[in-house]
C-alpha positions in Angstrom: -0.2 0.1 -0.1 1.1 3.6 -0.7 1.5 6.1 1.9 4.0 8.9 3.3 7.6 7.9 2.3 6.8 5.8 -0.9 10.4 4.5 -2.1 11.2 4.3 -5.7 14.9 2.9 -5.0 16.4 5.5 -6.9 15.6 8.6 -9.5 12.1 8.4 -10.9 11.5 9.4 -14.5 8.1 11.0 -15.7 7.9 11.0 -19.3 4.9 12.9 -20.3 3.3 15.3 -18.0 -0.2 16.2 -19.4 -3.5 15.5 -17.2 -3.0 12.2 -16.0 1.1 12.4 -15.8 0.4 15.5 -13.8 -2.4 13.7 -11.6 0.3 11.0 -10.8 2.9 13.7 -10.1 1.1 15.1 -7.6 -0.2 12.0 -5.9 3.4 10.7 -5.5 4.9 14.1 -4.0 1.7 14.3 -1.6 2.9 10.5 -0.7 6.4 11.3 0.3 8.3 11.1 -2.9 11.1 13.6 -3.0 10.4 16.2 -5.5 14.4 16.4 -6.3 14.3 12.7 -7.1 11.9 13.2 -10.1 12.7 14.2 -13.7 9.9 15.1 -16.1 10.4 15.2 -19.6 7.6 17.5 -21.2 8.4 19.9 -24.1 5.5 22.1 -23.5 4.4 22.0 -19.7 1.6 24.1 -18.7 2.8 27.4 -17.0 3.2 26.7 -13.1 2.0 22.9 -13.4 5.5 21.6 -12.1 6.2 22.1 -8.2 9.6 23.5 -7.2 12.2 20.7 -6.8 11.3 18.8 -10.0 13.7 18.6 -12.6 12.2 19.5 -16.0 13.7 18.7 -19.4 12.5 19.3 -23.0 13.6 15.8 -24.1 14.7 12.2 -23.2 18.3 12.9 -24.6 18.7 15.5 -21.7 18.1 12.8 -18.9 21.7 12.1 -17.3 20.8 10.1 -14.3 19.8 6.5 -14.3 16.4 5.9 -13.3 14.8 3.2 -10.9 11.6 3.8 -12.6 10.5 5.0 -16.0 7.0 6.1 -16.2 5.7 6.4 -19.7 2.9 8.9 -19.6 2.8 9.9 -23.5 -0.3 9.5 -25.7 0.1 5.9 -27.6 0.8 7.5 -31.1 3.8 9.2 -29.5 5.1 5.9 -27.9 7.3 4.7 -30.6 9.5 7.5 -30.6 9.6 7.9 -26.9 10.2 4.0 -26.1 12.9 3.9 -28.5 14.9 6.6 -26.8 14.2 5.0 -23.4 16.3 1.9 -24.5 19.5 3.1 -22.8 17.7 3.3 -19.6 17.3 -0.6 -19.4 19.2 -2.3 -16.4 18.4 -4.9 -13.9 17.4 -2.1 -11.5 15.0 -0.3 -13.7 11.2 -1.0 -14.0 9.1 0.6 -16.8 5.7 1.6 -15.8 3.4 2.5 -18.8 -0.3 4.0 -18.7 -0.6 4.0 -22.5 -3.8 2.4 -23.6 -3.5 -0.2 -26.6 0.3 -0.8 -26.0 1.0 -4.4 -24.9 3.8 -5.6 -23.0 4.9 -7.6 -25.8 5.3 -4.2 -27.4 7.6 -2.8 -24.8 9.6 -5.7 -24.5 10.1 -5.9 -28.4 11.3 -2.3 -28.1 13.2 -2.4 -24.8 14.8 -5.7 -24.8 15.5 -7.4 -21.5 13.6 -5.1 -19.3 11.1 -5.2 -16.2 7.8 -4.1 -17.5 4.4 -3.0 -15.8 1.4 -2.0 -17.7 -1.3 0.1 -16.1 -4.6 1.5 -17.0 -5.3 4.2 -14.6 -8.3 6.8 -14.9 -9.0 10.2 -14.6 -10.2 10.4 -11.0 -6.7 10.2 -10.1 -6.8 13.8 -10.4 -8.6 13.9 -7.2 -7.0 11.0 -5.5 -9.9 8.5 -6.5 -8.7 6.8 -9.4 -9.0 3.2 -10.3 -6.1 1.3 -11.9 -5.5 -2.1 -13.1 -2.0 -3.3 -13.7 -0.2 -6.4 -15.2 3.5 -7.3 -15.1 5.9 -9.4 -17.2 8.1 -12.0 -15.5 11.1 -9.5 -15.6 9.7 -7.5 -13.0 10.4 -8.6 -9.5 8.3 -8.2 -6.3 10.1 -5.1 -5.3 9.4 -3.5 -8.5 5.8 -4.7 -8.5 5.6 -3.0 -4.9 6.9 0.1 -6.2 4.3 0.4 -9.2 1.5 -0.4 -6.9 2.6 2.4 -4.4 2.9 4.8 -7.3 -0.8 4.0 -8.5 -2.1 3.5 -5.1 -1.2 7.3 -4.6 -3.8 8.1 -6.7 -6.6 5.7 -5.9 -7.2 2.0 -5.7 -5.2 -0.7 -7.4 -6.1 -4.3 -8.8 -3.4 -6.9 -10.2 -4.2 -9.1 -13.0 -2.4 -12.2 -14.4 -4.0 -12.0 -17.7 -3.0 -9.0 -20.0 -6.0 -9.6 -22.3 -8.3 -8.4 -19.5 -6.8 -5.0 -19.6 -8.9 -4.4 -22.8 -12.2 -4.7 -20.7 -10.6 -2.8 -17.9 -9.9 0.0 -20.3 -13.6 -0.1 -21.4 -15.0 -0.3 -17.9 -13.0 1.8 -15.6 -10.6 3.6 -18.2 -13.6 5.1 -20.0 -16.0 4.9 -17.0 -15.9 8.4 -16.0 -17.1 9.3 -19.6 -20.0 7.3 -19.0 -20.8 9.1 -15.8 -20.7 12.3 -17.2 -22.8 11.5 -19.9 -25.4 10.0 -17.2 -25.2 13.5 -15.7 -25.8 15.2 -19.2 -28.9 12.9 -19.9 -30.2 13.3 -16.4 -30.3 17.0 -16.5 -31.9 16.9 -19.9 -34.7 14.8 -18.9 -35.0 17.3 -16.0 -35.5 20.1 -18.3 -37.9 18.0 -20.2 -40.1 17.4 -17.2 -40.0 21.3 -16.7 -37.0 22.0 -14.6 -35.0 25.2 -15.5 -31.9 24.0 -17.1 -29.4 25.5 -14.6 -31.3 23.6 -11.6 -31.7 20.5 -13.7 -27.7 20.2 -14.1 -27.3 21.3 -10.6 -29.5 18.7 -9.3 -27.8 16.0 -11.7 -24.1 17.0 -10.7 -24.8 16.8 -6.9 -27.0 13.8 -7.2 -24.2 11.5 -9.0 -21.4 13.0 -7.1 -23.3 12.2 -3.5 -24.3 8.9 -5.0 -20.9 8.1 -5.7 -19.9 9.0 -2.3 -22.4 7.0 -0.8 -21.4 4.0 -2.6 -17.8 4.6 -1.9 -18.3 4.6 1.7 -21.2 2.2 1.8 -20.5 -1.7 3.0 -23.7 -2.8 1.2 -23.4 -3.6 -2.4 -24.8 -1.2 -5.2 -27.9 -3.4 -5.8 -28.9 -2.9 -2.0 -28.4 0.7 -2.2 -30.7 0.7 -5.2 -33.2 -1.2 -3.3 -33.0 1.2 -0.4 -34.3 4.1 -2.7 -36.9 2.1 -4.2 -39.9 2.1 -2.3 -42.8 -0.1 -3.4 -45.3 1.9 -5.2 -43.0 4.8 -5.3 -41.7 7.3 -8.0 -38.2 5.7 -8.1 -39.6 2.2 -9.0 -41.5 3.5 -12.0 -38.4 4.7 -13.2 -36.6 1.8 -12.6 -39.1 -0.1 -14.4 -38.0 1.7 -17.6 -34.2 1.4 -16.9 -34.2 -2.1 -16.0 -36.4 -3.3 -18.9 -35.1 -6.0 -21.5 -34.1 -3.1 -23.6 -33.2 -0.8 -21.0 -29.9 0.5 -19.5 -28.2 -3.1 -18.6 -28.0 -4.2 -22.4 -27.0 -0.6 -23.9 -24.0 -0.6 -21.5 -23.0 -4.2 -22.5 -23.2 -2.9 -26.0 -21.2 0.1 -25.3 -18.5 -2.0 -23.2 -18.4 -4.6 -26.0 -17.7 -1.9 -28.5 -14.9 -0.3 -26.5 -13.2 -3.4 -25.7 -13.2 -4.5 -29.4 -11.4 -1.0 -30.0 -9.1 -1.5 -27.3 -7.8 -4.9 -29.0 -7.6 -3.3 -32.2 -5.3 -0.4 -30.8 -3.2 -3.1 -29.4 -2.8 -5.3 -32.7 
């Protein structure tokens, strides 16, 4: 588990400091990683986005220290050039942690050679410390290196390890893209409120606050989501009438099942 005093075993190199890279960096520093041990490769950093003490370089060729952890946080379409430049960091004490969608462990093994590799799929709630990440490692990554990667991702939320890398396609579809589905739910709920006669600003406020509150409730509750749903659904009440529509054979479940299947299919295409 992560906590104050995360130990990486040496310098940490973060390649890419966009929204997700920045969220990870903030989480690491908040959990005890020394800013002076971190080097960030980011050609165009946002003004004021990096805390003091962190070393910023524009390119990988400017990195001089041998990192213990290399976190690859660039877009998948940029990865070919980036990973080729990172090959010089391969050594027994270095682990490569990638958060890029659609790039397999085999891809990194081909590009890096005999390297310890961990592939992770986090999601955007990492920005507020409530992310969900699934991780998968190759055989070269030892227990200590897996523990370091676990700590770095736990610093921004919860972590689950999987042995079957192919499951990361479904993980990408469910939790990787999941926040977008929830944001769409807010939009749709607000629009339905407007259709029912509510002013647009009030409908959006009701939808946003309700979804946020329900998320926090399920986060804190020990009961399963189904029980929480039942607790809101009084027999003969208004909520039950709405649920009859949402839980119909052509309702929300088959729609989400098709959506997740399409996202999973696309993730597999990107990895091929």
